[in-house]
C-alpha positions in Angstrom: 0.1 0.0 -0.2 3.0 2.5 0.8 4.6 1.8 -2.4 1.4 2.5 -4.3 1.0 5.5 -2.6 4.5 6.5 -3.2 4.2 5.9 -7.0 0.9 7.6 -7.2 2.9 10.9 -5.4 5.7 10.8 -7.9 3.5 10.9 -10.9 1.1 13.5 -9.6 4.4 15.5 -8.8 5.7 14.9 -12.5 1.9 15.9 -14.0 1.8 18.8 -11.5 5.2 20.3 -13.2 3.7 19.8 -16.5 0.2 21.4 -15.6 2.3 24.4 -14.3 4.5 24.9 -17.1 1.5 24.8 -19.6 -0.5 26.7 -17.8 1.9 29.7 -17.3 2.6 29.7 -21.0 -0.9 29.6 -21.5 -1.8 32.8 -19.4 1.4 34.6 -20.6 -0.4 35.1 -24.0 -3.2 36.4 -23.1 -3.7 40.0 -25.0 -0.5 39.1 -27.1 0.3 41.6 -30.0 -1.6 44.7 -28.6 1.0 47.1 -29.0 0.4 50.6 -30.7 2.8 52.8 -29.8 6.5 51.5 -31.0 8.1 53.5 -28.4 6.1 51.9 -25.3 7.0 48.9 -27.0 10.7 49.3 -27.4 11.0 50.2 -23.8 9.0 47.1 -22.6 11.3 44.9 -24.8 14.0 46.8 -23.1 13.1 46.6 -19.6 12.8 42.7 -20.2 16.1 42.6 -21.6 17.7 44.3 -19.1 16.4 41.8 -16.0 17.3 38.7 -18.6 20.6 39.6 -18.7 21.5 38.3 -14.8 18.3 36.3 -14.8 18.0 34.4 -18.1 15.6 32.1 -19.2 15.9 28.3 -20.2 15.8 27.7 -23.8 14.8 24.5 -24.1 16.8 21.4 -25.5 13.7 19.5 -26.1 10.8 19.7 -27.5 9.0 17.5 -25.2 5.8 19.1 -23.3 5.4 15.8 -21.2 7.7 14.7 -18.3 9.3 17.3 -18.3 10.9 17.4 -14.6 12.7 14.0 -15.8 14.1 15.8 -18.2 15.2 18.8 -15.9 16.7 16.0 -13.5 18.4 14.0 -16.4 20.0 17.3 -17.4 18.5 17.3 -20.7 16.2 20.3 -20.2 19.1 23.4 -20.3 22.5 23.6 -22.4 24.9 26.3 -21.2 26.3 26.4 -25.1 22.6 27.6 -25.9 22.4 30.1 -23.3 26.1 31.6 -24.4 24.3 33.0 -27.5 21.3 34.1 -25.5 23.5 36.4 -23.6 25.2 37.6 -26.5 22.2 38.9 -28.3 20.9 40.8 -25.2 24.1 42.4 -25.0 24.2 43.3 -28.9 20.8 45.2 -28.1 21.6 46.5 -24.7 23.5 49.7 -23.3 27.1 49.7 -22.3 25.7 50.2 -18.7 24.1 46.9 -18.9 27.4 45.4 -20.3 29.1 46.4 -17.4 27.0 45.4 -15.3 26.8 41.9 -16.6 30.8 41.7 -16.6 30.9 42.4 -13.0 28.9 39.5 -11.9 30.1 37.2 -14.9 34.0 37.2 -14.8 34.0 33.7 -16.8 34.0 34.0 -20.5 35.7 31.0 -21.8 37.9 28.2 -20.9 41.2 28.4 -22.4 41.2 24.5 -23.6 37.7 24.5 -25.3 36.6 27.8 -26.4 33.6 27.2 -28.6 32.0 29.6 -31.8 29.3 30.8 -29.3 32.2 32.4 -27.2 33.1 34.1 -29.8 30.0 36.0 -30.1 29.7 36.5 -26.7 33.3 37.9 -26.8 32.5 40.2 -29.6 29.3 41.4 -27.8 31.6 42.6 -25.1 34.1 43.7 -27.2 31.7 46.4 -29.2 31.1 47.8 -25.5 34.6 47.9 -24.9 34.6 45.5 -22.2 36.5 42.8 -23.5 39.7 42.4 -21.7 42.8 41.6 -23.6 43.8 38.6 -21.9 39.9 37.1 -22.9 40.4 38.5 -26.1 43.8 36.9 -26.7 42.5 33.3 -25.2 39.7 33.6 -27.8 42.2 34.7 -30.7 44.8 31.5 -29.6 41.9 29.0 -29.9 41.9 29.9 -33.9 45.2 30.2 -34.7 46.1 27.4 -36.2 43.2 27.9 -38.5 44.6 31.2 -39.8 47.5 29.8 -42.6 45.0 27.2 -43.8 41.6 25.6 -43.0 38.3 27.2 -41.5 36.6 27.0 -37.9 34.3 24.3 -37.5 31.8 24.2 -35.4 32.1 21.2 -32.8 35.4 18.9 -33.3 33.6 15.8 -33.5 31.9 16.8 -37.0 35.4 18.5 -38.5 34.2 17.9 -41.9 31.0 19.9 -41.8 30.3 23.6 -41.5 27.4 25.2 -40.2 25.7 28.5 -40.8 25.8 29.0 -37.4 29.4 29.3 -37.2 29.2 32.4 -39.6 26.9 34.1 -37.5 29.2 33.7 -34.3 32.8 33.9 -35.3 32.5 36.5 -38.3 31.8 39.5 -36.5 34.8 38.7 -33.9 37.1 37.8 -36.5 36.9 41.1 -38.3 36.8 43.3 -35.1 40.4 41.9 -34.5 41.1 42.5 -37.7 41.4 38.8 -38.8 39.6 39.3 -42.0 41.8 36.9 -44.0 40.4 33.9 -42.0 36.9 35.7 -41.7 36.8 35.7 -45.6 37.8 32.3 -46.3 35.3 31.2 -43.6 32.6 33.1 -46.0 34.0 32.2 -49.4 34.2 28.4 -48.1 30.4 28.7 -47.8 29.5 30.4 -51.2 29.7 26.9 -52.3 26.9 25.8 -50.0 24.5 29.1 -51.2 21.2 28.4 -53.3 21.2 30.5 -56.5 24.0 32.2 -55.2 22.0 33.6 -52.0 20.1 31.4 -49.7 22.5 29.5 -47.4 22.3 26.0 -46.4 21.8 24.5 -42.7 25.6 23.4 -43.1 28.4 22.3 -46.0 30.3 19.1 -46.3 33.9 20.4 -47.1 34.6 16.7 -48.2 31.6 15.7 -50.3 31.4 19.5 -51.6 27.5 19.1 -50.9 24.9 21.3 -48.9 23.0 19.6 -46.1 19.7 20.4 -44.7 17.5 23.2 -46.1 18.2 26.7 -47.6 15.1 28.7 -46.3 15.4 27.5 -42.4 14.6 31.0 -40.7 17.4 31.2 -38.2 19.7 29.7 -40.4 19.4 32.5 -42.5 19.5 34.9 -39.7 22.8 33.5 -38.8 24.3 34.0 -42.1 22.7 37.8 -42.5 24.2 38.5 -38.4 27.6 37.4 -39.9 27.3 39.6 -43.0 25.8 42.9 -41.5 28.3 42.7 -38.4 31.1 42.6 -41.3 29.7 45.1 -43.7 32.4 46.9 -45.0 34.4 43.4 -45.5 35.4 43.3 -49.0 32.1 41.7 -51.2 29.6 41.8 -48.1 27.8 45.0 -49.1 26.9 43.1 -52.5 26.2 40.1 -50.5 23.7 41.9 -48.2 21.7 43.8 -51.3 21.2 40.6 -53.2 20.0 38.4 -50.0 18.0 41.3 -49.1 16.6 41.9 -52.5 16.1 37.9 -52.7 14.0 37.9 -49.3 11.5 40.8 -50.0 9.0 38.2 -52.1 9.0 36.3 -49.2 8.1 38.9 -46.4 4.6 38.2 -45.2 1.5 40.6 -45.2 2.0 40.6 -41.3 5.7 42.0 -42.0 7.1 38.9 -40.6 8.8 35.6 -41.9 8.1 32.1 -42.0 9.9 29.5 -40.1 11.0 27.8 -43.4 10.9 31.1 -45.3 10.2 30.0 -48.9 6.9 28.3 -47.4 4.5 31.6 -46.6 1.9 29.0 -45.3 4.2 27.9 -42.6 4.2 29.6 -38.9 5.8 33.3 -38.8 8.8 33.0 -36.6 10.6 36.0 -34.5 14.2 35.2 -34.5 14.6 34.6 -38.4 12.6 38.0 -38.7 14.5 40.3 -36.5 17.7 39.2 -38.4 15.8 39.6 -41.6 14.8 43.4 -40.4 18.5 44.4 -39.5 19.3 43.2 -43.1 16.8 45.2 -44.8 18.2 48.3 -42.4 21.6 47.5 -43.5 20.5 47.8 -47.0 18.9 50.9 -46.9 22.1 52.4 -45.4 24.0 51.1 -48.3 21.5 51.7 -51.2 18.9 54.6 -49.6 16.5 52.3 -51.5 13.5 53.0 -49.2 11.8 49.4 -50.1 14.3 48.1 -47.7 13.3 50.9 -44.7 9.7 50.3 -45.2 10.4 46.3 -44.9 12.3 46.9 -42.0 9.3 48.8 -40.3 6.9 46.1 -41.4 9.4 43.9 -39.6 9.2 45.6 -36.4 5.3 45.9 -36.5 5.2 42.3 -37.0 7.5 41.6 -33.8 5.1 43.9 -31.7 2.3 41.6 -32.8 4.4 38.5 -31.4 5.0 40.5 -28.3 3.1 39.5 -24.9 1.7 41.8 -22.5 4.7 42.2 -20.4 7.1 42.8 -23.3 8.7 39.5 -23.8 8.9 38.5 -27.7 7.2 35.4 -28.7 7.2 32.9 -31.3 11.1 32.0 -31.0 11.7 28.4 -32.8 13.5 26.6 -30.6 16.9 25.1 -30.9 17.8 22.6 -33.4 18.2 19.3 -32.7 20.2 18.2 -35.8 20.6 18.9 -39.6 17.3 18.2 -40.9 15.3 18.2 -37.3 14.2 21.5 -36.4 12.1 22.3 -33.6 8.2 22.6 -33.0 8.4 24.5 -29.8 7.7 28.5 -30.4 8.1 30.5 -27.2 11.0 32.9 -26.1 13.9 33.3 -26.9 16.7 36.0 -25.2 18.9 36.2 -28.3 15.6 37.4 -30.6 14.4 39.8 -27.8 18.0 41.3 -27.8 18.2 41.7 -31.7 14.9 43.1 -31.5 15.6 45.9 -29.3 18.9 46.7 -31.5 16.5 46.5 -34.6 13.9 49.2 -32.9 16.5 51.3 -31.4 18.3 51.5 -34.7 15.1 52.4 -36.7 14.6 55.3 -34.2 16.6 57.5 -36.4 14.8 56.8 -39.7 11.1 57.3 -38.5 10.8 60.5 -40.6 12.1 59.1 -43.6 9.7 56.0 -43.8 6.7 58.6 -42.7 
């Protein structure tokens, strides 16, 4: 009898955790998207980004919505490497004072023997604020010194023959900011072989077999490519790449202003992380070309993001992390990375409101 009571109690605990998380998600979406004033919305997402900088919510590793407590206990619910680029995204959108607050409470950046591409992006975000000390910069650069003479940076050592589009967004900005354009250019030009119609990047690229892997229209995958381009826009050839991609994406913008999680399919669900990066691409294309079509598209992206923001200032509808090449998450929820970049886009659009009138 005691054993039976114990089993029932354990089951109830697990079910209660599932129910609590699902109920919390449901109630948080009540009145989502009722933002009319872009500056009030901007202030709301900034306030949430500031809060998240030191208390970053988990981006789930799994699409499982049942027995969540079991995933938590097994350590399969949260991943530190996913969290690293969440922080980087927040820092790219927040002010220097916020970054200073972060560095005071987080002295750790990377481990000398195990620097990952995610660490490059975090290092870049800190460097943009002038807060990356010389020792940490040297550690990150030393980790890729072996690639400077030949080869390119891989995403993980157990797949050295595969290049992921994520890596471009993570490492190119930092390499360029440190004057390592030789490696940055080689990294980018290598991936030219994985572009559909010379424009759209595949999820990954097998450099031994010389074939693209995965789809070419994964929203955040294109977003990673965009991030690599816009943060290195003055690097040779990148202005042309930006304009080609911006022109190619315009026909796929939804009536709402957003982009589908798989951008070629307008019937797919709108996804916020790829959408915000497309907005940053359009804004950079406008700065290069002065073509107002791009500026209007960027403001339409902002409007779509407002429509995907919860009443407490949290950007929603972000696709969860991928599980591998061709395996994409069915979870759409919050993502600090996209929250920070949405703030960055909105702030940068402030100076162009008269031109878009």
